[in-house]
C-alpha positions in Angstrom: 24.5 8.4 20.8 21.3 10.6 20.6 18.2 10.3 18.2 18.3 13.4 15.7 14.8 14.8 15.8 15.0 18.8 16.7 12.8 21.3 18.7 12.2 24.6 17.1 13.9 27.9 17.8 11.7 28.9 20.6 13.3 25.9 22.5 17.0 26.6 22.2 18.2 27.0 25.7 16.1 24.2 27.3 17.1 22.1 24.5 21.1 22.8 25.0 20.8 21.1 28.5 19.1 18.0 26.8 21.0 17.8 23.9 21.3 14.1 24.0 17.5 13.3 23.8 15.8 16.2 22.1 12.9 15.3 19.8 14.2 14.5 16.0 14.2 17.4 13.3 15.3 15.9 10.2 18.1 17.7 8.4 21.7 16.7 7.6 24.1 16.5 10.2 27.3 18.7 10.9 28.4 16.7 7.7 25.4 18.4 6.4 26.5 20.9 8.6 29.4 21.1 6.8 27.6 20.1 3.7 26.8 21.9 0.9 23.1 23.7 0.3 20.9 21.7 -2.1 20.3 24.5 -4.9 18.0 22.3 -7.5 15.7 19.9 -7.9 17.8 16.7 -7.8 16.8 15.9 -4.3 12.9 17.3 -4.3 11.8 14.1 -3.0 13.5 15.0 0.4 11.0 17.1 2.5 10.8 18.3 6.4 8.7 16.5 8.7 6.7 18.8 11.4 5.3 16.6 14.3 2.9 18.7 16.6 2.2 22.5 17.1 5.4 24.5 16.2 6.1 26.5 19.6 4.2 24.6 21.4 4.8 20.5 21.9 6.2 20.5 17.8 9.5 19.0 16.4 11.0 18.7 13.1 12.6 15.8 10.9 13.3 14.9 7.6 11.5 12.6 5.4 11.8 10.8 2.0 8.6 10.7 -0.7 8.8 6.8 -2.1 5.4 6.9 -3.7 2.9 9.6 -4.7 1.3 8.9 -1.5 4.0 7.6 0.8 6.8 9.0 2.8 9.6 7.1 4.6 10.8 8.8 8.0 12.1 7.7 11.5 10.0 6.1 13.9 12.1 8.0 16.7 10.2 11.3 15.4 6.8 10.0 16.6 8.2 9.2 19.9 10.0 5.8 19.1 8.8 2.6 20.5 5.3 1.9 21.3 4.3 3.9 18.1 0.9 1.9 16.5 -0.4 1.5 12.9 -2.9 4.1 12.5 -3.2 8.1 13.2 -0.2 10.0 13.9 0.1 10.8 17.6 0.2 14.5 16.9 -0.6 16.3 14.0 2.2 16.1 11.4 2.8 18.0 8.4 5.4 17.4 5.5 6.7 19.8 3.5 8.9 19.1 -0.2 9.7 19.9 -3.3 11.7 23.0 -2.4 15.2 23.9 -1.8 14.1 26.4 0.7 11.6 26.5 3.1 9.4 29.5 1.6 8.0 27.3 -1.7 7.2 23.8 -2.2 4.3 21.4 -1.4 2.7 20.6 1.6 0.6 17.3 2.6 -0.7 16.3 6.1 0.1 12.6 7.3 -2.5 10.7 8.2 -1.7 7.2 8.7 1.6 5.9 10.3 3.1 1.9 9.6 6.2 1.5 11.8 8.4 -1.3 11.0 9.1 -2.7 14.5 12.8 -4.0 13.9 14.3 -0.8 13.1 13.8 2.9 13.3 11.8 3.2 10.1 7.9 4.5 9.5 6.0 4.4 6.7 3.7 7.8 6.5 0.6 8.3 4.2 -0.3 11.6 2.7 -3.7 13.0 2.5 -3.4 13.1 -1.1 -0.9 12.4 -3.6 2.2 14.6 -4.3 1.8 16.2 -8.0 5.0 16.9 -10.0 7.8 15.1 -7.9 9.7 12.2 -8.8 9.7 9.7 -5.5 12.9 8.2 -4.3 13.7 4.8 -5.7 14.5 2.4 -2.7 17.8 0.3 -3.4 17.4 -3.7 -3.0 21.3 -3.4 -2.5 23.0 -3.6 0.5 25.4 -1.1 1.9 29.0 -2.0 1.8 31.7 -1.3 4.1 34.1 1.4 2.5 30.9 2.7 -0.1 30.5 6.4 0.0 26.6 7.6 0.4 25.4 11.0 0.2 22.9 12.4 2.9 20.5 15.1 2.7 18.3 16.7 5.5 17.1 20.0 7.2 19.1 19.1 10.5 21.2 21.6 12.7 24.3 22.7 11.0 27.4 23.9 12.6 26.3 27.6 13.1 22.6 27.3 12.2 19.8 26.0 14.5 16.9 25.7 11.7 18.3 25.6 8.6 16.1 27.4 5.5 17.6 25.0 3.1 18.3 21.2 2.6 22.1 20.5 3.0 24.0 17.4 1.1 27.3 15.6 2.4 29.3 12.6 1.6 29.4 9.7 4.3 31.5 6.6 4.2 29.8 3.3 5.4 32.1 1.8 8.3 30.1 -1.2 8.9 26.4 -3.0 8.8 23.7 -5.0 10.6 20.6 -6.5 9.1 19.0 -3.1 10.4 21.7 -0.4 10.6 24.9 1.0 9.0 27.5 3.1 11.1 28.9 5.8 9.0 31.4 8.4 9.3 32.3 11.7 7.2 35.4 13.0 6.0 35.4 16.3 7.7 34.7 14.7 11.2 31.0 15.5 11.9 27.9 13.9 12.2 24.3 14.1 11.0 22.7 16.4 13.4 19.2 17.0 15.5 16.4 17.4 12.5 17.8 15.1 10.0 16.4 12.3 11.3 14.2 10.3 8.8 16.3 12.4 6.1 17.8 9.6 3.5 21.2 7.9 2.7 21.6 7.7 -1.2 23.2 5.6 -3.2 24.8 7.3 -6.9 24.1 4.7 -9.2 24.9 5.6 -12.9 22.6 8.5 -13.3 20.1 7.8 -10.8 20.0 8.2 -6.9 19.1 4.9 -4.7 17.4 5.3 -1.2 19.7 2.7 0.9 19.0 4.1 4.5 17.5 6.9 6.7 19.0 8.9 9.6 18.7 7.5 13.1 21.2 8.6 15.4 24.6 10.0 15.7 26.8 11.4 18.6 26.0 14.5 17.0 30.1 15.7 17.0 30.5 19.4 15.0 26.7 20.1 15.4 25.6 23.5 16.9 25.6 23.5 20.6 27.0 20.2 20.6 30.5 19.7 22.6 30.8 16.0 22.0 34.2 14.6 20.9 33.2 10.8 19.8 31.7 10.9 16.1 29.7 8.6 14.2 26.3 8.3 12.8 23.6 5.3 12.5 21.5 5.0 9.5 18.2 2.7 9.4 18.5 0.6 6.4 15.6 0.2 4.1 17.3 -1.6 1.2 16.2 -5.1 2.8 12.6 -4.3 3.5 11.4 -3.3 0.0 8.5 -6.6 0.2 7.5 -4.9 3.7 7.2 -1.5 1.8 5.0 -2.9 -1.3 3.0 -4.9 1.0 1.9 -1.5 3.2 1.9 0.8 0.1 -0.4 -1.3 -2.1 -3.4 -0.5 -4.0 -5.9 -3.0 -4.4 -9.6 -2.9 -6.6 -12.7 -3.9 -4.5 -15.0 -5.9 -6.7 -18.6 -6.8 -6.2 -19.6 -10.6 -7.1 -21.2 -9.2 -10.4 -17.7 -8.2 -11.6 -18.2 -4.4 -11.1 -15.5 -2.5 -9.0 -15.7 0.2 -6.8 -15.4 3.7 -8.2 -15.5 7.6 -7.6 -17.0 10.1 -10.3 -15.0 12.9 -8.6 -11.9 13.6 -6.2 -14.5 16.0 -4.1 -15.4 14.9 -0.6 -19.2 13.9 -0.4 -18.7 11.9 -4.0 -20.9 8.5 -4.0 -19.0 5.2 -4.3 -20.5 3.2 -7.4 -19.7 0.1 -9.1 -18.4 0.3 -12.6 -16.6 -1.9 -15.1 -13.4 -2.8 -13.7 -10.3 -1.0 -15.6 -7.0 -1.5 -14.6 -4.8 1.5 -13.9 -7.8 3.8 -13.0 -6.6 5.6 -10.0 -10.3 6.4 -8.9 -10.8 2.2 -8.4 -7.5 2.0 -6.5 -8.4 1.7 -2.7 -6.3 1.1 0.6 -7.5 -1.1 3.3 -5.7 0.0 6.5 -4.9 -1.2 9.8 -6.8 1.4 11.5 -9.9 0.3 9.8 -10.5 2.7 7.0 -10.8 2.0 3.5 -9.2 5.2 1.4 -9.2 5.9 -2.1 -6.1 6.6 -3.9 -7.3 10.2 -3.4 -6.7 10.1 0.4 -10.2 10.2 0.8 -12.0 7.7 3.3 -15.4 5.4 2.8 -18.2 7.2 4.9 -21.9 6.9 5.8 -23.8 9.5 7.1 -26.4 7.7 9.4 -26.7 4.3 10.7 -29.6 3.9 8.6 -29.9 0.9 6.5 -29.9 2.0 2.9 -27.7 5.0 3.6 -25.2 5.5 0.8 -21.5 5.3 0.9 -19.4 8.5 0.2 -16.1 9.5 0.4 -14.9 11.9 3.4 -11.9 13.9 4.7 -10.3 11.0 7.2 -11.5 11.5 10.5 -9.3 9.3 13.2 -11.7 7.3 15.3 -14.9 8.3 13.2 -16.8 5.1 13.6 -18.6 5.8 10.5 -15.1 5.3 8.4 -14.4 2.0 10.4 -15.0 -1.1 8.2 -13.7 -4.6 8.1 -13.1 -7.0 5.0 -14.7 -9.9 6.6 -14.0 -13.6 6.0 -17.5 -14.2 4.4 -16.6 -11.7 1.6 -18.8 -8.7 3.1 -17.7 -5.3 4.0 -19.1 -4.3 7.2 -19.3 -0.8 8.7 -18.8 -0.5 12.6 -22.6 -0.4 12.9 -22.8 -3.8 11.7 -24.4 -3.1 8.3 -22.8 -4.5 5.0 -21.8 -2.7 1.8 -24.4 -3.6 -0.8 -26.1 -2.6 -4.4 -29.5 -2.3 -5.5 -29.0 -3.4 -9.0 -26.0 -5.0 -11.5 -26.0 -1.9 -13.6 -23.0 0.4 -14.0 -23.2 3.2 -12.0 -25.4 1.8 -9.2 -24.6 3.6 -5.7 -23.4 1.8 -2.9 -25.0 1.5 0.1 -25.2 -0.1 3.5 -28.0 -2.8 4.2 -28.6 -5.4 7.0 -26.0 -8.3 6.6 -27.8 -11.5 4.6 -25.7 -14.3 5.0 -25.1 -15.5 0.8 -26.5 -12.2 -0.3 -24.5 -12.0 -3.5 -25.0 -8.3 -3.9 -23.0 -8.2 -0.4 -20.1 -10.4 -1.8 -16.8 -8.3 -2.7 -13.4 -9.3 -3.3 -10.3 -7.0 -2.4 -7.1 -7.7 -4.2 -5.1 -6.4 -7.1 -6.5 -6.4 -10.5 -4.3 -8.6 -12.9 -5.3 -11.2 -15.6 -4.3 -14.6 -15.1 -3.7 -17.3 -18.0 -3.2 -20.7 -17.3 -4.5 -24.2 -16.3 -7.4 -24.8 -13.7 -6.5 -27.7 -12.2 -8.5 -29.8 -9.7 -7.2 -31.0 -6.6 -6.9 -34.6 -8.1 -4.2 -33.2 -10.5 -6.6 -33.3 -13.7 -7.0 -29.8 -15.7 -10.2 -28.4 -17.0 -10.6 -29.0 -20.6 -13.1 -29.0 -23.6 -13.9 -31.7 -26.2 -15.5 -28.8 -28.5 -15.1 -25.1 -29.3 -18.9 -24.6 -29.9 -21.0 -22.7 -27.3 -22.8 -24.8 -24.8 -19.7 -27.4 -24.7 -19.6 -28.7 -21.0 -16.3 -28.3 -19.1 -14.7 -31.7 -18.3 -11.7 -32.7 -16.5 -8.6 -34.2 -18.1 -5.1 -35.5 -17.9 -3.0 -32.2 -17.8 -1.5 -31.7 -21.4 1.5 -29.2 -22.2 1.1 -25.6 -22.4 0.4 -25.6 -26.1 -2.8 -27.6 -25.4 -5.3 -24.7 -26.2 -8.6 -26.1 -24.9 -6.9 -26.6 -21.7 -5.9 -22.8 -21.6 -7.9 -20.2 -19.3 -8.0 -16.8 -18.8 -9.5 -15.0 -15.7 -9.3 -11.3 -17.1 -10.2 -8.2 -14.6 -14.1 -8.4 -15.8 -14.6 -11.5 -13.7 -14.9 -13.9 -16.5 -13.2 -17.1 -16.9 -12.4 -17.5 -20.8 -11.0 -20.2 -22.8 -8.4 -20.0 -25.4 -11.3 -20.2 -28.1 -12.7 -17.0 -26.6 -15.8 -18.4 -24.9 -16.9 -17.7 -21.4 -17.7 -20.2 -18.6 -21.6 -20.0 -17.9 -24.5 -21.3 -16.4 -27.9 -22.6 -17.9 -29.2 -22.6 -14.3 -28.2 -21.8 -10.6 -29.5 -24.9 -9.5 -26.7 -27.0 -7.9 -25.8 -30.0 -9.8 -26.0 -27.7 -13.4 -23.2 -28.4 -15.4 -20.5 -25.5 -16.2 -20.4 -24.5 -20.0 -19.3 -22.3 -22.4 -21.2 -19.2 -24.0 -20.5 -16.1 -26.0 -18.7 -13.8 -23.4 -21.3 -10.5 -22.3 -20.2 -7.1 -21.5 -21.7 -5.4 -18.2 -21.5 -8.0 -15.5 -23.4 -10.8 -16.8 -23.9 -12.5 -13.5 -24.0 -16.0 -14.4 -20.3 -15.3 -16.1 -19.0 -13.9 -12.8 -16.5 -16.0 -11.2 -14.5 -15.8 -8.1 -11.2 -17.3 -7.4 -11.1 -17.3 -3.5 -8.3 -17.5 -1.1 -9.8 -20.8 0.1 -9.1 -22.7 -3.3 -12.8 -22.6 -4.6 -13.9 -20.9 -7.7 -17.4 -19.5 -6.8 -19.9 -18.2 -9.2 -22.1 -15.2 -8.9 -24.7 -17.1 -7.6 -22.8 -18.4 -4.4 -22.3 -21.8 -5.6 -18.9 -23.6 -6.6 -17.1 -25.5 -9.1 -17.2 -29.4 -8.0 -17.0 -32.8 -9.9 -18.9 -36.3 -8.8 -15.7 -38.4 -9.3 -11.9 -38.1 -9.7 -12.2 -39.9 -13.5 -11.1 -38.2 -16.5 -14.1 -37.0 -18.4 -16.1 -35.9 -15.3 -18.4 -33.0 -16.1 -17.6 -29.9 -13.9 -20.7 -28.7 -12.2 -21.7 -26.1 -9.6 -22.6 -27.1 -6.0 -22.9 -25.7 -2.3 -19.9 -25.1 -0.8 -18.5 -27.5 1.5 -15.6 -26.4 3.6 -12.6 -29.0 3.0 -14.2 -31.0 0.2 -11.2 -31.8 -1.8 -13.3 -32.2 -5.3 -14.0 -28.3 -4.9 -10.6 -27.2 -4.7 -9.0 -25.8 -7.9 -6.1 -23.5 -8.9 -5.3 -21.4 -11.7 -2.0 -22.0 -12.3 -0.1 -19.5 -14.4 1.1 -21.1 -17.8 4.8 -22.5 -18.0 
């Protein structure tokens, strides 16, 4: 059984001699070769992938748009085993939104992330695709006897590189955890060029992506004399959590509560800090395994020189460029390859982000990367007691108390996306001083990154104020005031959770 990538027309003679080992070019198989040309936009999320330089070292595959910025395709399109997360090994172009090859949208694949247990790879595009609805990835396994629709740009019975995608029905024979074996009613297989194309389930009025074309005997395909029949698909229905993890965008928030943002999608735009806004694409970032931090628009954070004070801007991704290499470090800093830290010179909205010598505990260099969403519930200490208030008056000190039912308003707290922690009474946690031992009280919420009201719920279980000190208690007795204290790793009195209300 052969993988399904496909060389261009110039390689026809040589390819015929090594049909079983040729490179992937995605298009439906002979079933597709015996299938029906796609004549409308129903399958516009299916595109053609060109890996390498056409006519020199290039070959073609198929791929599926599953997000405005991400595609799924076959790992074998990039050479198979050994593919690492990062820039594709050869320049790769994705074309979609067309029923023929003389129209549509063209994007560059700038990052790949392979799934190591099957012939599936995610590809990140250089910019979001406008106007095309991505395919929906199914969460239901293919079943024996089920009919699936296959789409692709692969070879047909009489055409080496078709100009139009084709569709054909296949039937599921057997499945494993990672694959599904298919056959077609007319006895043909998927062909070279179909690799990475979709196998779809018609569910009511909607289509669901179940699997990707991976390999076949190529029975019925042009130039093939194989008598054996059968096509193998790589399942994607049971890897939706992995897909979600790889494709998620996050917000990057400074300790002052402001988020990284852009004023423009043009390369060279300064990265600034502004009030956090859920759903703003200019505040959506990806921290990738290749060391880049990329905005939703596809551009990467970059610096023009290694001099402290250099402003951080966006730039077209350049594989291996050290000025685009960043690490989100465990100490809360974001460090460039040159060892300098992302920093801000003021807490005002619109402040540009620059680089500076890293300074331990410097709050202007403290960043949190994660999804923006509000959490409402109880703040519970490791000792099992909950944060509470004895009064709704501003200036009331937070204490610990026996946890009460969800309806107990004084124990209801919300951490919204602006970095504050608010009680159900509408007041925010605040400090009257930055000295260790200062009680944490309530105050009228202030807009614009009021630093004493800025808190971060960290992965180490602490809740940290902008000043670098964390919530703590001196005793486990109910009624104990909650104070701020110097961080002590492993200190149970500094361990807190904000648990969703139930």
